[in-house]
Each structure stands twice: as structure tokens, then as C-alpha cells.
C-alpha positions in Angstrom: -63.7 -25.1 -8.4 -67.0 -23.9 -6.9 -70.0 -24.0 -9.2 -72.3 -21.0 -9.4 -74.7 -21.8 -12.3 -78.0 -23.2 -11.1 -78.5 -25.7 -13.9 -75.1 -27.2 -13.4 -75.5 -27.3 -9.6 -78.8 -29.2 -9.9 -77.4 -31.6 -12.5 -74.2 -32.2 -10.4 -75.6 -32.2 -6.9 -74.9 -35.9 -6.3 -76.9 -36.3 -3.1 -75.6 -38.8 -0.6 -77.5 -40.1 2.4 -75.6 -40.5 5.7 -76.3 -43.7 7.7 -76.3 -41.9 11.1 -79.3 -40.3 12.8 -79.0 -36.7 14.0 -80.8 -34.5 16.5 -81.1 -30.7 17.0 -81.1 -29.4 20.5 -80.3 -26.3 22.5 -78.2 -25.9 25.7 -77.0 -23.0 27.8 -73.5 -21.7 27.6 -72.8 -23.3 31.0 -74.2 -26.7 30.0 -72.2 -26.6 26.8 -68.9 -26.1 28.6 -69.6 -29.2 30.7 -70.5 -31.5 27.9 -68.0 -34.0 26.5 -69.3 -34.2 23.0 -68.2 -33.6 19.4 -71.2 -31.9 17.7 -71.5 -31.7 13.9 -72.5 -28.1 14.2 -72.5 -25.4 17.0 -74.4 -22.2 16.5 -74.7 -19.5 19.2 -78.1 -17.9 19.3 -79.4 -15.3 21.8 -81.6 -17.9 23.4 -79.0 -20.6 23.7 -76.4 -22.7 21.9 -77.9 -24.9 19.1 -76.2 -28.2 18.6 -76.6 -30.8 15.8 -75.1 -34.1 16.9 -75.6 -37.7 16.4 -78.5 -39.3 18.2 -76.3 -41.7 20.1 -74.2 -38.8 21.7 -77.4 -37.1 22.8 -78.7 -40.3 24.4 -75.3 -41.0 26.1 -75.3 -37.4 27.5 -79.0 -37.5 28.6 -79.8 -34.5 26.3 -83.4 -33.8 25.3 -84.3 -33.4 21.7 -87.4 -33.3 19.5 -87.3 -35.4 16.3 -84.7 -37.4 14.6 -83.1 -36.3 11.3 -81.1 -37.8 8.5 -78.3 -36.0 6.7 -78.1 -35.7 3.0 -74.9 -34.2 1.6 -75.0 -32.5 -1.7 -71.6 -33.5 -3.0 -71.3 -30.7 -5.6 -68.9 -28.0 -4.7 -71.3 -25.1 -4.6 -70.3 -21.5 -4.7 -71.5 -19.5 -1.6 -72.8 -16.9 -4.0 -74.9 -19.3 -6.0 -78.6 -18.2 -6.4 -81.6 -20.4 -6.3 -79.9 -23.8 -5.6 -81.5 -24.4 -2.2 -84.7 -22.7 -3.3 -85.1 -25.3 -6.1 -84.4 -28.1 -3.8 -86.7 -26.8 -1.1 -89.5 -26.4 -3.6 -89.2 -29.9 -4.9 -89.2 -31.4 -1.4 -92.0 -29.1 -0.2 -94.2 -30.3 -3.0 -93.8 -33.8 -1.5 -94.5 -32.5 2.1 -90.8 -32.9 3.2 -89.3 -30.2 5.3 -85.6 -29.5 5.2 -83.1 -27.8 7.6 -80.3 -26.7 5.3 -76.7 -25.9 6.3 -74.3 -24.4 3.8 -70.6 -24.8 4.5 -67.6 -23.7 2.4 -67.6 -26.6 0.0 -71.0 -28.3 0.2 -74.7 -27.9 1.2 -76.2 -30.3 3.8 -79.9 -31.1 4.2 -81.4 -32.5 7.3 -84.7 -34.2 6.6 -87.0 -36.1 8.9 -85.6 -39.6 9.4 -88.7 -41.4 8.1 -88.7 -39.4 4.9 -85.0 -39.6 4.1 -85.2 -42.2 1.4 -88.1 -40.4 -0.4 -86.1 -37.1 -0.2 -83.0 -38.8 -1.7 -85.2 -40.2 -4.5 -86.7 -36.8 -5.2 -83.3 -35.1 -5.2 -81.9 -37.6 -7.7 -85.0 -37.1 -9.9 -84.5 -33.3 -9.8 -80.8 -33.8 -10.7 -81.7 -36.2 -13.6 -84.3 -33.8 -15.0 -81.8 -30.9 -15.4 
């Protein structure tokens, strides 16, 4: 069952760091149709199609990207109507100078953090969870 209460969400977030490296990039509709890739996320914007995919796939397909990211999955089943969950997380990481790119899906929230700061981000998330 999806959880909506902030205190329970923070206590139960159970962050998990993925071992892969991910990249964000943008391609045109035409380019996208010609690619043989399996992106983690596809989002159509007016300016182009944003893709999040593993770094290896981008490299193999000669796709340009800027920055390498790690993925932290918040394993708690968060309600899409929950208020303040990502704000509390973002505040904690921002205080440490760590930016996040968050994606909320049906069951979980996902945080992309700069690859070099991923272990620190995971430590801070666990600290936030333990203090609630």
C-alpha cells in the first residue's frame, strides 16, 4: 500500500544505490527512431526527446552527454499525492551541496545524483531516515 505520511516515508525510504552509471541527453525525434537502445526514461519535450540511459549504451551509440549520474532508488512505496517527501530529501542533500534530479514513478521515487557524490548522498539519506 502506498504511503502518504511524511514521517513514515522518511523513516521507511530505504535508499539503495544502483551500480550502473547513467547519463542524460537529448535527441531529435528522427534520431530517436533510428537508435537501437533501451532507455531507462524517455520524456518528450518541445526542444527534443530527453533520454536517461546507462553510460555504456550512450558510448556504444556515440551519443553526447554532459555528466555522469548514479541512481538511488527510494524503496518505500510512496503515494503520488504525498507532500514534502522530495522537498525534505532535496533540502538535506542541498545543505551538503549535492544536486538531485528526481523522477517519481508509480511505486517509487528515484534520485539521480552526480556520480562522484553518490556515496555521500546515500549516507545522508540513511542519516535522514534514521533521524525520523
